[in-house]
Structures are given as structure tokens and as C-alpha cells.
MIFILO-877967 format. One record per residue (C-alpha): x, y, z; residue number from 0. Coordinates in nm, 4 decimals, always signed. Each point is the difference from the previous one (the first is absolute). Layout:
<sites>
        c1        c2        c3    i
         X         Y         Z  NUM
...
</sites>
This chain:
<sites>
        c1        c2        c3    i
   +1.8877  +10.2169  +31.7974    0
   -0.0211   +0.3229   -0.2747    1
   -0.0196   +0.0214   -0.3964    2
   +0.3184   +0.1462   -0.1509    3
   +0.0049   -0.1596   -0.3385    4
   -0.3237   -0.0515   -0.1885    5
   -0.0732   -0.3554   -0.1933    6
   -0.2033   -0.0161   -0.2843    7
   -0.2116   -0.3385   -0.0523    8
   +0.1773   -0.0540   -0.3148    9
   +0.3347   -0.0661   +0.2108   10
   -0.1818   -0.1500   +0.2838   11
   -0.1661   -0.2504   -0.2178   12
   +0.3662   -0.0935   -0.1548   13
   +0.1513   -0.0247   +0.3371   14
   -0.2683   -0.2286   +0.1389   15
   +0.0518   -0.1771   -0.3005   16
   +0.2999   -0.1802   +0.1357   17
   -0.1911   -0.1322   +0.3009   18
   -0.2633   -0.2809   +0.0596   19
   -0.2717   +0.2272   +0.1983   20
   -0.2406   +0.0601   -0.2628   21
   -0.0979   +0.3020   -0.2367   22
   -0.0060   +0.3564   +0.1245   23
   -0.3401   +0.0727   +0.0609   24
   +0.0565   +0.3514   +0.2082   25
   +0.2769   +0.2173   +0.1914   26
   +0.0279   +0.3080   +0.2164   27
   +0.2507   +0.1700   +0.1637   28
   +0.0342   +0.0147   +0.3706   29
   +0.0935   +0.3793   +0.1201   30
   +0.1078   -0.0300   +0.3352   31
   +0.3558   +0.0202   +0.1213   32
   +0.3029   +0.1308   -0.1506   33
   +0.2446   -0.2762   -0.1416   34
   -0.1081   -0.2292   -0.2777   35
   -0.2459   +0.0111   -0.2558   36
   -0.2759   -0.2494   +0.1072   37
   -0.3408   -0.1200   -0.2071   38
   -0.2691   -0.2522   +0.1051   39
   -0.0385   -0.2184   -0.3017   40
   -0.2918   -0.2053   -0.0703   41
   +0.0499   -0.3441   -0.1797   42
   -0.1316   -0.2892   -0.0843   43
   +0.1309   -0.1797   +0.2658   44
   -0.1068   +0.2885   +0.2451   45
   +0.1422   +0.2725   +0.1299   46
   +0.4013   +0.0834   +0.0316   47
   +0.2263   +0.3076   +0.0681   48
   +0.2760   +0.1430   -0.2333   49
   +0.2843   +0.1789   +0.1128   50
   +0.2152   +0.2049   -0.1827   51
   +0.3055   +0.1104   +0.1761   52
   +0.1137   +0.3159   +0.0037   53
   +0.1672   +0.2801   +0.2058   54
   +0.2283   -0.1338   +0.3255   55
   -0.0608   -0.3756   -0.0958   56
   +0.2779   -0.1442   -0.1736   57
   -0.0368   -0.2325   -0.2148   58
   +0.3017   -0.2222   +0.0961   59
   -0.2160   -0.0085   +0.3365   60
   -0.3110   -0.1603   -0.1596   61
   +0.1085   -0.3798   +0.0458   62
   +0.0668   +0.0665   +0.3740   63
   -0.3571   +0.1511   +0.0424   64
   -0.1886   -0.3055   -0.2204   65
   +0.1852   -0.2537   +0.1522   66
   -0.1114   +0.1369   +0.3249   67
   -0.3231   -0.0113   -0.0319   68
   +0.0252   -0.3691   -0.1284   69
   +0.2078   -0.1164   +0.3393   70
   -0.2556   +0.1861   +0.1983   71
   -0.2919   -0.1349   -0.1536   72
   +0.1184   -0.3456   +0.0784   73
   +0.0570   +0.0610   +0.3484   74
   -0.3832   +0.0940   +0.0165   75
   +0.0400   +0.3859   -0.0374   76
   -0.3113   +0.1126   -0.2007   77
   +0.1493   +0.2322   -0.2610   78
   +0.0192   +0.0109   -0.3743   79
   +0.1478   -0.2500   -0.2379   80
   +0.2170   +0.0914   -0.3159   81
   -0.1696   -0.1144   -0.2737   82
   +0.2361   -0.1990   -0.2415   83
   +0.0164   -0.0115   -0.3817   84
   -0.0092   -0.2713   -0.2446   85
   +0.3881   +0.0035   -0.0024   86
   -0.0202   -0.0428   +0.4050   87
   +0.1232   +0.3881   +0.0545   88
   -0.1788   +0.2350   +0.2380   89
   +0.1097   +0.3362   -0.1942   90
   -0.0480   +0.1728   -0.3116   91
   -0.0389   +0.3080   -0.1430   92
   -0.2837   +0.2439   -0.0752   93
   +0.0234   +0.3465   -0.1388   94
   +0.3621   +0.0023   +0.0419   95
   -0.0214   -0.1039   +0.3744   96
   +0.0729   -0.3418   +0.1781   97
   -0.2955   -0.1097   +0.1400   98
   -0.1988   -0.3100   +0.1201   99
   -0.3125   -0.1423   +0.0887  100
   -0.1066   -0.1207   +0.3297  101
   -0.3162   -0.1878   +0.1414  102
   -0.3059   +0.2180   +0.1545  103
   -0.0608   +0.0025   +0.3495  104
   -0.3275   +0.0505   +0.1339  105
   -0.0473   +0.2618   +0.2875  106
   -0.0067   +0.3743   +0.0520  107
   +0.2397   +0.2273   +0.2206  108
   -0.1295   +0.1886   +0.2713  109
   +0.0623   +0.3747   +0.0191  110
   -0.0951   +0.0191   +0.3723  111
   +0.1297   -0.3169   +0.1554  112
   -0.0716   -0.0597   +0.3651  113
   +0.1188   -0.1797   +0.2358  114
   -0.0668   -0.3772   -0.1025  115
   +0.1394   +0.0875   -0.3907  116
   +0.3461   +0.1445   +0.1661  117
   -0.0103   -0.3480   +0.2033  118
   -0.0384   -0.1836   -0.3020  119
   +0.2819   +0.1680   -0.1976  120
   +0.2147   -0.0297   +0.2758  121
   -0.0379   -0.3668   +0.0358  122
   +0.0562   -0.0281   -0.3937  123
   +0.2612   +0.1955   +0.0108  124
   +0.1625   -0.2452   +0.2473  125
   -0.0678   -0.2605   -0.2141  126
   +0.1666   +0.1339   -0.3298  127
   +0.3063   +0.0686   +0.2114  128
   +0.0238   -0.3768   +0.1021  129
   -0.1164   -0.1021   -0.3280  130
   +0.2825   +0.1584   -0.1393  131
   +0.2570   -0.1154   +0.2162  132
   +0.1017   -0.2752   -0.2207  133
   -0.0297   +0.2045   -0.3059  134
   +0.3368   -0.0743   -0.1996  135
   +0.0390   +0.3626   -0.2072  136
   +0.1243   +0.2947   +0.1534  137
   -0.0938   +0.4085   -0.0878  138
   +0.1137   +0.2960   +0.1717  139
   -0.2312   +0.2821   +0.0890  140
   +0.0511   +0.2231   -0.2626  141
   -0.2037   +0.2974   +0.2350  142
   +0.2024   -0.0995   +0.3436  143
   +0.1802   +0.2678   +0.2035  144
   +0.3086   +0.0403   -0.2071  145
   -0.2231   +0.0997   -0.2724  146
   -0.2101   +0.2906   +0.1494  147
   +0.2641   +0.2667   -0.0396  148
   +0.0482   -0.0552   -0.3605  149
   -0.3884   -0.0261   -0.0109  150
   -0.0497   +0.3281   +0.1860  151
   +0.3104   +0.1394   -0.2478  152
   -0.2391   -0.0892   -0.2913  153
   -0.2845   +0.2075   +0.1303  154
   +0.2222   +0.2876   +0.0881  155
   -0.1078   +0.3430   +0.1113  156
   -0.3190   -0.0460   -0.1882  157
   -0.1151   -0.1703   +0.3355  158
   -0.0504   +0.3441   +0.1487  159
   -0.2711   +0.0674   -0.2703  160
   -0.1938   -0.2742   +0.2033  161
   +0.0614   +0.1504   +0.3448  162
   +0.2338   +0.2882   +0.0918  163
   +0.2801   -0.1534   +0.1946  164
   -0.0758   -0.3602   -0.0709  165
   +0.3775   -0.0504   -0.1537  166
   +0.1327   +0.0831   +0.3015  167
   -0.2109   -0.1967   +0.2309  168
   +0.0909   -0.3097   -0.2223  169
   +0.3952   +0.0693   -0.0270  170
   +0.0034   +0.0255   +0.3999  171
   -0.2496   -0.3150   +0.0230  172
   +0.2596   -0.1738   -0.2594  173
   +0.3158   +0.0771   +0.1478  174
   -0.1596   -0.1778   +0.3311  175
   -0.1288   -0.3226   -0.1407  176
   +0.2984   -0.0674   -0.1962  177
   +0.2287   +0.0427   +0.3242  178
   -0.2668   -0.2243   +0.1849  179
   -0.1524   -0.2540   -0.2321  180
   +0.0008   -0.3734   +0.1789  181
   +0.2141   -0.2073   -0.0991  182
   +0.0336   -0.3839   +0.0618  183
   -0.4021   -0.0790   +0.0378  184
   -0.1269   -0.3075   -0.1628  185
   -0.0102   +0.0506   -0.3944  186
   -0.2424   -0.1676   -0.2456  187
   -0.2333   +0.0238   -0.2571  188
   -0.2316   +0.3292   +0.0176  189
   -0.2860   +0.0972   -0.1769  190
   +0.0697   +0.3767   +0.0371  191
   -0.2528   +0.1185   -0.1042  192
   -0.3287   -0.1663   +0.1819  193
   -0.2275   +0.3287   -0.0051  194
   -0.3884   -0.0443   +0.0359  195
   -0.0452   -0.0173   -0.3628  196
   +0.2228   -0.3134   -0.0289  197
   -0.1815   -0.1913   +0.2245  198
   -0.2991   -0.1371   -0.0864  199
   -0.3278   -0.1294   +0.2195  200
   -0.3243   -0.1644   -0.0724  201
   -0.2041   +0.1394   +0.2720  202
   +0.2648   -0.0301   +0.3510  203
   +0.1734   -0.2712   -0.1867  204
   +0.3192   +0.0533   -0.1219  205
   -0.0073   -0.1447   -0.3658  206
   +0.3502   +0.1098   -0.1295  207
   +0.3236   +0.2282   -0.0592  208
   +0.0617   +0.1618   -0.3077  209
   +0.2892   +0.2016   -0.1471  210
   +0.3277   -0.1650   +0.0928  211
   +0.2051   +0.2567   -0.2488  212
   +0.1949   +0.1577   +0.3153  213
   +0.0523   -0.3370   +0.1878  214
   +0.3622   -0.0432   +0.0898  215
   +0.2426   -0.1453   +0.2280  216
   -0.0160   +0.2070   +0.3473  217
   -0.0098   +0.0329   +0.3344  218
   -0.3759   -0.1581   +0.0915  219
   -0.0460   +0.2485   +0.2355  220
   +0.0127   +0.2704   -0.1866  221
   -0.3137   -0.1309   -0.1968  222
   -0.2243   -0.0230   +0.3147  223
   +0.1296   +0.3645   +0.0337  224
   -0.1381   +0.0725   -0.3544  225
   -0.3423   -0.1429   +0.0840  226
   -0.0179   +0.2118   +0.3027  227
   +0.0426   +0.3177   -0.2091  228
   -0.2431   -0.1545   -0.2779  229
   -0.2708   -0.1283   +0.2371  230
   +0.0003   +0.1637   +0.3635  231
   -0.0875   +0.3842   -0.0756  232
   -0.3156   +0.1293   -0.0242  233
   -0.0807   +0.2655   -0.3065  234
   +0.0599   +0.2701   +0.2152  235
   +0.3423   -0.1510   +0.0853  236
   +0.0056   -0.0846   +0.3669  237
   +0.1455   -0.3397   +0.0239  238
   -0.2722   -0.2594   +0.1754  239
   +0.1431   -0.2032   +0.2297  240
   -0.2881   -0.2829   -0.0176  241
   +0.0953   -0.0543   -0.3581  242
   +0.4073   +0.0237   +0.1097  243
   -0.0841   -0.2715   +0.2564  244
   -0.2132   -0.2003   -0.2195  245
   +0.2633   -0.0186   -0.2703  246
   +0.2793   -0.0953   +0.2548  247
   -0.1729   -0.2479   +0.1445  248
   -0.1501   -0.1792   -0.3096  249
   +0.3768   +0.0096   -0.0987  250
   +0.1422   -0.1479   +0.3090  251
   -0.2245   -0.2944   -0.0181  252
   +0.1436   -0.1310   -0.3022  253
   +0.3782   +0.1493   +0.0617  254
   +0.1104   +0.1759   +0.3379  255
   +0.2222   +0.3260   -0.0141  256
   +0.3063   -0.0247   +0.1374  257
   +0.1215   +0.2260   +0.3119  258
   +0.2170   +0.2099   -0.2487  259
   -0.2527   +0.0279   -0.2547  260
   -0.2444   +0.1068   +0.2746  261
   +0.2607   +0.2707   +0.0573  262
   +0.0469   +0.0997   -0.3473  263
   -0.3442   +0.0136   -0.0732  264
   -0.0478   +0.4108   +0.0371  265
   +0.3032   +0.0316   -0.2124  266
   -0.1015   -0.2383   -0.2670  267
   -0.3398   +0.2037   -0.0228  268
   +0.1826   +0.2989   -0.0702  269
   +0.1671   -0.1203   -0.2404  270
   -0.3106   -0.1605   -0.1801  271
   -0.1306   +0.3660   -0.0043  272
   +0.2986   +0.1651   -0.1676  273
   +0.0123   -0.2825   -0.2553  274
   -0.3989   +0.0893   -0.0992  275
   +0.0353   +0.3503   +0.0853  276
   +0.3125   +0.0091   -0.2732  277
   -0.1506   -0.2262   -0.2816  278
   -0.3283   +0.2107   +0.0591  279
   +0.1742   +0.3069   -0.0502  280
   +0.1737   -0.1160   -0.3188  281
   -0.2894   -0.1120   -0.1684  282
   -0.2117   +0.2805   +0.1191  283
   +0.2652   +0.2256   -0.1905  284
   +0.0357   -0.2037   -0.2945  285
   -0.3363   -0.1706   -0.1190  286
   +0.0356   -0.0269   -0.3582  287
   -0.2227   +0.2308   -0.2014  288
   -0.3487   -0.1831   -0.1030  289
   +0.0535   -0.3029   +0.2339  290
   -0.2915   -0.1639   +0.1520  291
   +0.1425   +0.0077   +0.3222  292
   -0.1167   +0.1806   +0.3134  293
   +0.3353   +0.0921   +0.2028  294
   -0.0166   -0.0193   +0.3814  295
   +0.0599   +0.2654   +0.2512  296
   +0.3689   -0.0108   +0.1289  297
   -0.1350   +0.2040   +0.2934  298
   -0.2183   -0.2559   +0.1641  299
   +0.3073   -0.2073   +0.0676  300
   +0.2335   +0.3446   +0.1135  301
   -0.3070   +0.0105   +0.2576  302
   +0.0701   -0.3592   +0.0775  303
   +0.3783   +0.0585   +0.0316  304
   -0.0661   +0.2585   +0.2749  305
   -0.2068   -0.2336   +0.2003  306
   +0.2626   -0.2964   -0.0154  307
   +0.2592   +0.2928   +0.1188  308
   -0.1988   +0.0115   +0.3217  309
   -0.0052   -0.3313   +0.0597  310
   +0.1959   -0.1192   +0.3162  311
   -0.0092   -0.4075   -0.0337  312
   -0.2357   -0.2493   -0.1823  313
   -0.2281   +0.0006   +0.2656  314
   -0.0950   +0.3376   -0.1525  315
   -0.1298   -0.2512   -0.3038  316
   -0.2378   -0.2617   +0.2219  317
   +0.2868   -0.2392   +0.1018  318
</sites>
């Protein structure tokens, strides 16, 4: 979450007048993440999240994201629900951006998740995959393997300003990933961005999942690999196999990985590290002037990628 586009109280009041959620009492920007502009909005009916969609979120994809949240909630996944306006629509416009109001989830995210949190998120991810199995809409992953080289080319030689020699390392890894990327594994709806700041807890109990704006149709085990990257490394970038074992065990309680998926996990984890290295690199080099946003360090994922390059099998992740 972040704020790229400011919203005036007058514009927000006019926007909310089309909803049955009471009058505006207060609002404030949420300054985390790198994708959309987000505001915590307090009205006479309670707290809500206002999201203005920008950057990599294409307007034509918004019906997929919003319908998916409704679908998952109907199948027992606790996630934000789009609030419909008086005309029954879920989308509007404010400050020149497409925008939606969604319900507010109670809870907090953990900056230092433990093994129990990892087990909880593994189980929640499997539940999401199962709940999405009958979701009729499809959306290709706009940030999958075939999109990584164009993303790198967008950053260009400036990558070496972040770390000398980084560009050559990325090209070598991309060459390998494009040749060896696993194909033919089970597919379905994936979250594709289930980082700790997108998972809320009340105490140690997982209370909900948020931020579905990278969700798409892709390889289910790739979503697991993303979570291994996001949840199971320590601040010194060492992989914590206890957390990895907990996450994979939690996932396996609900949906067992096949032998092919387990075999592919090291390559999928390398790809997941490359995806976030590249998007963070582009964001690091192109944060708009004056944006209320804290870009994330791309070199964190360079270090994770180097770990995955040394992995021999899924056993190294705790299976």
C-alpha cells in the first residue's frame, strides 16, 4: 500500500455520497507498499479502505480482482469485500483514478513472523487455492517468466548503479529460467503477493488476507514459492528451514503437493526471487517525485536468489 495520488476531503465527500456508508468523519493515507494509493476512511458506518488504482494495475483487470474477493469470501476465506454503490457497481473514479471502497479487516501483520505464523499462512494459502478452483474468471499472470526480460530491459543498465555487475547476473539467470521454467503443473487462482503485510493476525490467529491486486491464474506451487521467499528468511537473509517446514506442512494439511510440484519447487523459488528482484529494481529506480512511499530494497531478493541457486532439492526448504 502507498499514496501516489492525493485526495481532497471535498472530492472524497462527493465520492462517498454515492454509497450508503454514512458521512465522512476522517481519513488518512497508508504509506506502505508500492502499487496503489490507499486510504483508511472512517465514516458514520465504520472503517473502510479506499483504493485508487495506478501503476501496474490495469483498469480492465479490476472486475477480476473484485469478483474474486466476493467469490473467496463466499467460500469461507476472510478477505476484504468490495462495497457496492447505490447503482450496484463496485468501481468509481476519484482524482482521475479508478477507485473502490472495500471493507476493513481487523488485525495486524507481523514484521517478524514465527513458525506458527508460517504454518497459518501455508494453510490459508492452500484454502485459497481450493476455494478458487471453481472461480470462472481467468487472468494471465502479467509478471510471469515471459514478462521478466522486458521488465529487466525497462530498468536497463541502471541496475548496475544499485549493485556493480547486477545486470550481467540478471541476464545469466533469466537465460536459465526461460529455458528451465517448469510447465504443466497444476494451475488455478493464485494470490501472487502473499507477503506478511498482506496477512492479518489477531494474536497468533490468522484473521484475514488482503491485497488481491496481483491475483491471477498461474501455477499453484509458484504461489507456495513466493511465500517461501516472503516468510521464511531471517533479517540477515538466511533461510529458516523451521519456518519453511512449518509453511509447507501447513499447506500440505489442506492440499498435498504432487511429486512434480515438489521437484519443481527450487526452480519456482528462484523464479519468484527474480520476479521480486526485478519489480523492486524498477520501483527503486522510478519512484515518482513527491510520492508518499518507501521503496523496498531490491538487493534483499538478490540475496535470496543466491540462496535458491544453491538449493539441491525441496528437502532444503523443509519437505
